[in-house]
C-alpha positions in Angstrom: -65.6 -59.8 -26.2 -69.3 -59.3 -25.7 -71.3 -57.8 -28.6 -73.8 -55.1 -27.6 -76.7 -54.6 -30.2 -76.9 -51.0 -31.5 -73.6 -50.2 -29.7 -70.8 -48.4 -31.5 -68.1 -50.7 -30.0 -68.0 -54.0 -28.4 -67.7 -54.4 -24.6 -64.9 -56.3 -23.4 -65.2 -59.0 -20.6 -63.0 -56.9 -18.2 -65.6 -54.1 -18.6 -68.5 -56.4 -17.7 -66.5 -57.8 -14.7 -65.7 -54.3 -13.5 -69.4 -53.1 -14.0 -70.6 -56.1 -11.8 -67.9 -55.7 -9.3 -68.8 -51.8 -9.0 -72.6 -52.9 -8.6 -71.8 -55.4 -5.9 -69.6 -53.0 -4.0 -72.4 -50.5 -4.1 -75.0 -53.1 -2.7 -72.6 -54.0 0.0 -71.9 -50.4 0.9 -75.8 -49.9 1.2 -76.2 -52.9 3.3 -73.3 -51.8 5.7 -74.9 -48.4 5.9 -78.3 -49.7 6.9 -76.9 -51.7 9.8 -74.2 -49.3 11.0 -74.5 -46.1 13.2 -73.1 -43.2 11.4 -71.9 -41.5 14.4 -69.8 -44.2 15.8 -69.5 -46.8 13.1 -70.7 -49.5 15.5 -73.8 -51.7 14.6 -77.1 -50.0 15.0 -80.2 -51.1 17.2 -81.9 -52.7 14.2 -79.1 -55.0 13.2 -78.3 -55.7 16.9 -81.9 -56.9 17.6 -82.0 -59.2 14.8 -78.6 -60.6 15.6 -79.7 -61.1 19.3 -82.5 -63.3 18.3 -80.4 -65.5 16.4 -77.7 -65.7 19.1 -80.4 -66.5 21.9 -81.6 -69.2 19.7 -78.1 -70.7 19.2 -77.1 -70.3 22.7 -80.1 -72.2 24.1 -80.0 -75.0 21.4 -76.3 -75.5 21.9 -76.2 -75.0 25.7 -73.5 -72.1 25.3 -72.8 -69.3 27.6 -73.3 -65.7 26.3 -73.3 -62.5 28.0 -74.6 -58.9 27.3 -73.4 -55.6 28.5 -75.4 -52.4 28.5 -73.6 -49.2 28.9 -74.9 -45.8 29.5 -72.9 -42.6 29.7 -73.5 -40.8 33.0 -75.0 -37.4 33.1 -75.1 -37.0 29.3 -77.9 -34.5 29.4 -75.6 -32.4 31.3 -72.9 -32.7 28.9 -75.1 -31.8 25.9 -76.4 -28.7 28.0 -72.8 -27.6 28.7 -71.0 -28.3 25.4 -73.8 -28.4 23.0 -74.8 -31.3 20.8 -71.5 -31.1 19.0 -69.6 -31.8 22.3 -72.1 -34.6 23.0 -71.6 -36.2 19.8 -67.7 -36.1 20.4 -68.2 -38.0 23.7 -70.3 -40.7 21.9 -67.6 -41.1 19.3 -65.0 -41.3 21.9 -66.9 -44.0 23.6 -67.6 -46.0 20.6 -63.8 -45.7 19.8 -62.9 -47.2 23.1 -65.4 -49.9 22.9 -64.1 -50.9 19.3 -60.4 -51.0 20.6 -61.4 -53.4 23.6 -63.8 -55.8 22.1 -62.8 -59.1 20.8 -63.3 -60.1 17.3 -66.2 -62.7 18.5 -68.0 -59.7 20.3 -70.8 -57.6 18.5 -71.1 -53.9 19.8 -73.7 -51.4 18.8 -74.9 -48.0 19.7 -78.4 -49.0 21.0 -79.8 -45.5 21.0 -78.9 -42.0 22.4 -76.0 -42.6 24.9 -76.7 -46.2 25.4 -74.3 -49.0 24.0 -74.8 -52.6 23.7 -72.1 -55.4 23.6 -72.8 -59.2 23.0 -70.1 -61.4 24.3 -70.1 -64.9 23.0 -68.6 -67.7 25.3 -68.3 -65.2 28.2 -69.1 -66.4 31.7 -70.1 -63.8 34.6 -66.5 -63.4 35.6 -65.3 -62.9 31.9 -68.0 -60.2 31.2 -67.9 -58.3 34.5 -63.9 -58.3 34.1 -64.5 -56.9 30.6 -66.9 -54.3 31.7 -64.7 -53.1 34.4 -61.7 -52.8 31.9 -64.3 -50.7 29.8 -65.2 -48.6 32.7 -61.5 -47.6 33.3 -60.6 -47.1 29.8 -63.4 -44.7 29.1 -62.7 -42.8 32.4 -58.9 -42.4 31.4 -59.9 -41.3 27.9 -60.9 -37.8 28.9 -63.0 -35.4 26.6 -61.3 -32.2 25.8 -63.6 -29.6 24.5 -61.4 -26.4 23.9 -58.4 -28.1 25.5 -60.1 -28.6 28.8 -60.1 -32.2 30.2 -63.4 -33.6 31.1 -63.7 -37.0 32.6 -66.5 -39.0 31.1 -68.0 -41.9 33.3 -70.4 -44.6 32.5 -72.7 -47.1 34.1 -72.7 -50.7 33.0 -75.3 -53.6 33.4 -74.3 -57.0 32.7 -76.3 -60.2 32.3 -75.5 -63.9 31.3 -77.2 -67.0 30.2 -77.3 -69.6 31.6 -77.9 -67.4 34.7 -80.0 -67.2 37.9 -83.3 -67.2 36.2 -84.6 -69.0 32.9 -84.4 -66.8 29.9 -86.4 -67.6 26.8 -86.4 -64.5 24.7 -83.8 -61.8 23.7 -86.2 -59.3 25.3 -86.0 -61.1 28.6 -82.3 -61.1 28.4 -82.1 -57.4 27.7 -84.5 -56.7 30.6 -82.0 -58.4 32.9 -79.2 -56.1 31.8 -81.5 -53.1 31.9 -82.3 -54.0 35.7 -78.8 -54.2 36.5 -78.0 -50.9 34.7 -80.9 -49.2 36.6 -79.7 -50.3 40.1 -76.2 -49.3 39.1 -77.3 -45.7 38.4 -79.3 -45.6 41.6 -76.3 -46.6 43.6 -74.2 -43.7 42.3 -73.3 -44.4 38.7 -69.7 -44.9 37.5 -69.7 -48.6 38.2 -70.3 -52.2 36.9 -73.3 -54.4 38.2 -74.2 -57.9 37.1 -78.0 -58.9 37.3 -77.0 -61.9 39.5 -75.9 -59.4 42.1 -79.4 -57.9 42.5 -81.7 -59.0 45.3 -85.3 -60.0 44.6 -86.8 -56.6 45.4 -84.5 -55.0 42.8 -85.6 -57.3 39.9 -88.9 -55.5 39.1 -90.4 -56.4 36.0 -88.1 -59.2 35.1 -89.8 -62.2 36.9 
């Protein structure tokens, strides 16, 4: 029993433990909320960027292979215009759910902003990452969006990059630029597909060399 000066009764050890546990749980919830996107329950951009810096440093130091996947919902503006922001949010939640169902425990997924999603795949070669991206592409297309009972097929475009890769990469920003370039070319080619940075020719790698 713990005595509390001026209190009308003694505070038991169990009550002290309960209070401490409740405080710790509240702190944990706040920390989780600070790093989680409220719409999709994936990690948010702020957390992901910090984590990427650490993963890059570990990968380079340990000579390990990692891949990143940058996914963008095709024609998302048109979806918002036709079905409103409620419909757009439903699409983003569905995409987030499909990603959650398909990532490995070692992968880290986030909603990077707007209709963009980012996945870090540890120990994933080019072949591993592209295969996984293809699976995501198919799964999202099959998982139709149904506003008012009407099936609307949602497609995505996916850019992928891997280190070690076809060019030296020293920072997380350079790594992201490679996936972003692959995504940009993917959209130029007609969307609804997967493209790895190593598949781009020199003229398509603007701003990353």
